[in-house]
C-alpha positions as a printed Julia matrix, in Angstrom:
163×3 Matrix{Float64}:
 268.64  -107.83  103.41
 269.4   -111.2   105.0
 268.82  -109.66  108.43
 265.19  -109.09  107.46
 264.44  -112.72  106.63
 261.71  -114.2   108.81
 262.57  -117.55  110.35
 260.09  -120.36  110.84
 260.58  -119.86  114.57
 259.41  -116.26  114.26
 256.39  -117.36  112.22
 255.48  -119.86  114.93
 255.88  -117.24  117.67
 253.53  -114.92  115.78
 250.99  -117.69  115.36
 251.13  -118.46  119.08
 250.5   -114.76  119.75
 247.54  -114.94  117.36
 246.16  -117.87  119.38
 246.14  -115.63  122.46
 244.77  -112.58  120.66
 241.92  -114.45  119.01
 240.52  -115.26  122.44
 240.93  -111.65  123.54
 238.98  -110.62  120.42
 236.31  -113.22  121.14
 235.98  -111.97  124.71
 235.54  -108.37  123.45
 232.95  -109.48  120.88
 230.91  -111.39  123.45
 231.14  -108.77  126.2
 227.64  -107.62  126.96
 225.94  -110.1   124.61
 222.88  -111.36  126.49
 222.54  -115.15  126.75
 219.13  -114.94  125.07
 220.64  -113.25  122.01
 223.53  -115.74  121.9
 220.96  -118.56  121.72
 218.42  -116.92  119.4
 220.56  -115.54  116.56
 221.69  -118.21  114.1
 223.91  -118.52  111.07
 221.02  -119.14  108.68
 217.91  -121.21  109.24
 219.8   -124.42  110.01
 223.02  -122.78  111.21
 224.52  -122.61  114.65
 223.77  -120.02  117.28
 226.54  -117.97  118.85
 226.56  -120.23  121.92
 226.85  -123.3   119.69
 229.77  -121.74  117.81
 231.49  -120.92  121.1
 231.02  -124.49  122.37
 232.38  -125.79  119.07
 235.49  -123.62  119.52
 235.87  -124.89  123.09
 235.56  -128.55  122.15
 237.73  -128.32  119.05
 240.45  -126.57  121.03
 240.56  -129.73  123.14
 240.48  -131.93  120.04
 243.32  -129.97  118.41
 245.32  -130.21  121.64
 244.8   -133.98  121.9
 245.82  -134.45  118.26
 248.96  -132.39  118.89
 249.78  -134.57  121.91
 249.38  -137.68  119.76
 251.74  -136.26  117.13
 254.32  -135.43  119.76
 254.17  -138.78  121.54
 253.48  -141.27  118.74
 255.16  -141.96  115.42
 252.97  -140.6   112.62
 249.63  -141.45  114.27
 246.33  -141.58  112.44
 244.52  -138.57  113.91
 240.86  -139.19  114.77
 238.05  -137.56  112.83
 235.11  -135.94  114.6
 231.57  -135.13  113.55
 231.13  -131.56  114.76
 227.39  -131.56  114.02
 226.85  -134.69  116.14
 229.01  -133.19  118.91
 226.78  -130.1   119.01
 223.66  -132.23  119.37
 225.1   -134.8   121.79
 226.76  -132.09  123.87
 223.55  -130.01  123.98
 225.55  -126.92  123.03
 222.43  -124.78  122.81
 221.84  -125.34  126.55
 225.37  -124.34  127.62
 226.17  -121.15  129.49
 227.98  -118.43  127.54
 230.31  -117.41  130.39
 231.19  -120.95  131.41
 231.9   -122.01  127.83
 234.14  -119.0   127.27
 236.0   -119.64  130.54
 236.56  -123.29  129.56
 237.88  -122.23  126.14
 240.25  -119.73  127.75
 241.6   -122.37  130.14
 242.05  -124.86  127.31
 243.78  -122.26  125.16
 246.18  -121.28  127.93
 247.26  -124.92  128.23
 247.53  -125.26  124.43
 249.65  -122.1   124.08
 251.92  -123.42  126.85
 252.27  -126.69  124.95
 253.32  -124.94  121.75
 255.74  -122.64  123.59
 257.76  -125.61  124.86
 258.31  -127.4   121.54
 261.83  -127.79  120.18
 262.6   -127.27  116.47
 262.65  -131.05  115.93
 259.33  -131.5   117.74
 257.65  -128.94  115.47
 258.26  -131.34  112.58
 256.54  -134.27  114.29
 253.59  -135.35  112.16
 250.43  -137.38  112.03
 247.88  -138.26  109.4
 245.06  -135.74  109.51
 241.64  -137.16  108.56
 241.11  -134.42  105.95
 244.63  -133.21  105.12
 246.87  -136.3   104.99
 250.36  -135.71  106.5
 250.17  -132.92  109.05
 252.97  -131.48  111.25
 252.72  -129.68  114.57
 253.47  -126.49  112.63
 250.43  -127.28  110.47
 248.41  -127.85  113.65
 249.39  -124.42  114.94
 248.3   -122.81  111.68
 245.02  -124.76  111.73
 244.1   -123.38  115.14
 244.57  -119.81  113.96
 242.56  -120.29  110.78
 239.81  -122.13  112.66
 239.6   -119.24  115.14
 239.37  -116.66  112.36
 236.68  -118.59  110.54
 234.48  -118.71  113.62
 235.24  -115.16  114.79
 233.96  -113.97  111.42
 230.92  -116.22  111.78
 230.1   -114.92  115.27
 230.4   -111.26  114.24
 228.24  -111.9   111.17
 225.55  -113.64  113.27
 225.58  -110.91  115.9
 225.24  -108.2   113.23
 221.79  -109.5   112.31
 220.23  -107.1   114.81
């Protein structure tokens, strides 16, 4: 049975694959969604529209990447916190283009996947202080990306199912 044991390296590889697949899923979900619908349908009265959710995913992919870079290059850095509601307003997410936002997220994700694919076992253990989770390794960062994607994929499909 020892040959069936999953190594942490295999877990990380699967999570990296999930990072790729989540964007493929997102692309399939959004295929054929008119821009008007992506702006009009919201997650509740005060919730985000589909375009705002997509822009949030795009911007947080960059934030997660920058935090990962800090953890790799600095000794136990304090990772910055971000106000995602303020970012949506300041960035005028509702005015963004669906296709352009998705393309930017895909480009960011490609770079992020490449980053994770190059890490050594020792680098995976590099850590920082997450603003909400205390000590946080690069392995934790990888897991966070996947869970964040799933949360918002569910949200987008729920919002789009309103019609």
